[in-house]
N, C-alpha and C positions, 0 to 999 in steps of 0.2 A: 653626419649633415644632420643640421636641426631644420626641420620643414614644418612651415605654419600651413593647416589646412582651414581653410574658410569653410563653414558649412561641413565640418569633419565630423558632427555628430549624427548626420544621415546615414542614410542607407550605404551609398558608395563610399562616401568619407570614414565611416568606422572600419569598414573593411580596410580599406587603403592605409589607416592608422596601423591595423593590426599587421599588415605586411611590413609597411615600415620599421616599426618596432622589431619584428622577427629577423629583419635585415642588419638590424645594429644601429638605425637612425633614431635621434629625439623628436618627437613630435609635439608641437603645439597647434592646440583647436580653438579658432575662435568661431561661434555659434551663437545664436539668439535664441535656440532651442524652439524657433517658431515650427520647424518641419523637424529638426531633430530631436534625440532623447540623452540625457545625461548618463542613463542607465547604460545606454550603449556603449559607452566610454568606459564605464567601470569594468563592464564586462570584457572588453579589449584589454584592460590591466589585469584583469583575472586570467586572462587564456596567456598572455605574453609573460606576466610576472615582473612588468614593466610599467613605470608609470607616465602619464601623460599630463602637461599642462593644459588646463582648460581655462580660457578666458570668456565669459559671456558678455557679448556685445553687439551692435547692431551696426553693421558695415555701411548703412546707408547714411548714418550721422557720422560724418567725416571726423568732426572736432571730438566726438567722445570719443569715438575709436582710436583716434591718435593718441590722446590721453592715454587710455586703457593699455595700448600696446607699447605705451612708451619704454618700459622698463624691461621688456619682451624681448630677447635674442633671435633672431629665425636665418637662415642662410639662403631658403628658397619656398616658394609657394606652390601650392596646388589650390586652386582656386573652384571650390564646388557651390559657394554659398548662391543661393538664389531660389524664387519660388519655381516649381516645376509642372504643373497640371496644365494640360493641354485646355481641356473643358473649360477649367476654372479662369484661366488668362484670356477666353474669349468673352467671359461674363465681368471678369475685372481688367479689362485691359491696362488702364493708367496704373492700377498698382503694381502690376507685373513690369510695366518699363521702369516705373519709378525704382522699385526694388532690385532687378535684375541689371539695369544699366547703373544706379549710382552706388551699388556695392562695389560694381567693377573700378566705378572711378576713384571711390575711395582707396581701393586696394592701388591702384596704380601712383597715386599721389604718395602714398607712403613708401611703396618701392624705389621711386626716385629720390624721396627724400633722404632715404637710408641708402642709396646706391646699393641696391640687391637687384640683382640682375636675372636670376632664374625663376621661371613661372610657368606652371603648367595650367591650361584652362579647362574646365570641363566643359564642353563643346556637347553637339548631339547633331545626329542625322538628319534631324528636321531642318539644316538648312539647307539641305537639297532640295527641299518642296516636293514636288512629285516628279520623284526622277524616271529619267525616259528608258532606262536601261535597268533589267532586273537586278544585275551586278553593278555597284555603284562603288568606282573608285574617288578617290581624292581629286582629280581631276574634272568630275561632273560639276557643272554649272551648280552655283549657291544663289539664294536670295531671289530667286525664280519660282514662282507659284507656292509662295508658303502661304500658307491657310490660317495661322494663327499667331498673336501675339509672342506667345512662349519662344516658338520657331524665330521669329523677328527678334526678340530680343538676344537668344542666341546669337544670330547673325549679325548683329548691330553691335555686339561685345567682340565677336572675332575681328571685327573691322577697327573699333577703339583699340584693342589690345594691339594689332597691328601697325597701326598710327602711331602707338605710343612706342613700339619697338624700334619703327623707322627714325623716330625722334632720339633714340637712344639706343645706337648701334652694338652697344657692349650687353645688351639683354639678349638672352635665350629664351625663346617662347616658345612651347609645344601647343598646340591645340589639337585635341583628342574628340573627335566625333565618334561617339558610340551609338550604338543600335540598340537593342533592348536588353539591360540588364536582370538577370534572375538569379534565382538560387541563393543560398546562405552559406555562412562558413559551416563547415561538417560538424562541428560541434553542436550546433543548434542553438547556441548560446547568443550569436548575433544575426540579424534578418532584415527584412523588407517590412515594416511596421506601418502601412499607410493609413493617413488619419481617413476618416470616412470609408465612402466606397473606393475600392482600389481603381486607378487609372489603367494600369498594366494587365496583361492576360494572367500570367501565372500567379501572382498572389490573389486574383479573384478565384482563380480555378482552387486554391488552395483554400481558401475561405469556403468554398462551396463543399469541399472535400470535409472539412472540418465542423460544417453544419453552420458556418455563421451565414452563407448565402444560399437561397432556396435553388438556385439554378444559375448556369452561365448561358448568356445571349452571344450567339455566335452569328456577327453580321454578313449575311450572306454565304450560300453554297454554291455560287452558278459563276466562279471565277475559273479562267482557262490555269488551273491548277492540278494537279493528280486527282486530288479528293474535292474539288472545287471550293474550298475554303482560302483564306488567304494565308500566305506564307511569308514568315517573316525572319530574321535572324537574331538569335538569342544568343547571348554572352554570358558565362558564369562571372558571377559578381567578384569570385577570387580571382579569376583570369583578367578581368579588367581592372581590380586593385594592383596586381602585378604590371600591368600595362602600364599604368600611371608612375609607378617606382622605375620602370624602364625608361620613361619618357624625362624622370628628372635624373636619370643617369646619363643622359644623352646630352651632353654639352656642346652645344653648336650655336653660335651667334646668330640671330635673325629669327624669322617664323617660320618653323616646320608644321605641316598638320599631317594628322592621320587619323584613318579608320582604325577603330579597336573594336571588331566583331569575330565573328567563327568562321565565316564565310558558308556557313550551311545554314539552307533554310530549311524551316519547320511550321506544318500547318497549324490551325488553331485545333483541326481533329485531331493530327497527329499529338499535339499538345495534352488535350483531353485524355487521349488513350495513354500515353506516357505516363502521366501523373496518377491515373486509375491504378497502373501496374506497379509502381512504387507504392504507393500507399496503400493498395485492397480496399480503396473507397470508391464508391461510383461517383461519378460527377457529372449529376443530370444538365443537359442542356437544352435549348430551343433555337429552331433557325429563326432569324431576324432578317428583315430587308436590309440590303448593302447600307453602308453609311456614306453620305457624300463625300468624296475625296479621296477615299481608302483604295488601294492599288493593290492588284492580284500578288505580285512577289516584289520584295525588297530584300536583298542582301547585300552585306560588305565583300566589299572586295578588301582584304587586309594584309596583300602581299607587301604593299610599302612600309606597312608598321613592321611586319615580320623581318623584311630585308634589315632596314635601319635600326629599329630598336633592338632587334636579336629578341623579339618577342613572338609568342602565340599561344594560341589557347591548347589547353592540356585537358580540358575537362568536357564532357558530353552535354547534350540536354538530359538524357537520362539523368546525370550525375544533378545536373542543376534540380530535376525535381525533385530526386531523392533528398538532396539538403536541403530545399525549398518546405518538404513535408516534414523533416526532423524538427526544422524551425517553427513551423506552423503547428505541430503536434505538441511540443514542448511549450510553446506560448500560445495557445490558443485565441489571447486577447491581446497579442503582442507584448509591448514592455510592460503591459501594466498586470498581467498573469502570467505566470510560468508553471507549468507542471513538470515535475522530475521526478522519477522512480528512485529510490536509495536503496542500491542492494547492499548485501555483504551483512543482513541483519536477521535474525532467528526469522523473523516475517517482514518481506519487502515492505517499506513504507512509501508513501506518496508525499513530496514536499509540495504544497501549492502555493506559491509566492506571489504577493502583491508589492511591486517596486522593489522587488529583491529581498523583501524581509519573508522570511519561511515558517509557514507554517504546517507541522507534520501532523499527518493522519493515518490511522492503520486500519 
């Protein structure tokens, strides 16, 4: 199968590209590189020994995208493209709605024109708003209590895609609502490289451990949880990537919705201690007031995906911390700079690379 990944140069997209290539599929990536990085795809090719067809395009421009992809063949699509920072979406709502909705509309137009019927959409647990139960299943209401334009854009996209599939009954659509992706490829060659201050817990912890940030703010230590800090479901990005491939392989007309999560809750302080253990580095933190809208516990119920997609997580949170630290310690400035120890020489050397161009020092 030849699979188009929109936004495939990003964090989750690049790991999914790697799994697809390893399983024998061909991969086409379309990305405007506003959030993704071309180096990530170069490294995926390096790790797999296979090539990726890369197309740089802005999906919000329907005409230009249609022309750019005119001679590019693909059989199925995984739609990752879009803006993804919750806080930024509150500050720039129009930009988020324009980008996240327009890219989906462009894609659906192209799929209809080409009669391509298989689509997996990268949605989010944010569509559940403020869950009423700690364990969240797909039957939980959506679109109620959403607090930011990012979450609303995911919810709206789910509805747009569902309506498109109703109009085209031959379509096979899977909506994947995932919780908190963490970790990196175990090689340390690809991982999460957030622009600016990380929005997610684990990359922030990693940057504190490596010295890029002074300390972590823990928002609230008086929740009804074992240690008083918020509990969330963290899923290793490699498990998440494998979940996308499992969804592609699940051929069923209509629209199916699945949670992708571990089903295991980890508190903020548990995450700090786990990262300190695998990195042997201290992670200074301070207790700050609760943030408005934060819940005590939110954990995925992944049983439906386990049953229908024949998929389940195989990696632990400790594995995610170890892989995230491996990535962060090798790439202290993300894809901009990499440090690799080169062994097998009379005196081990260190390669410091910028943009993957190596400078050897001894």
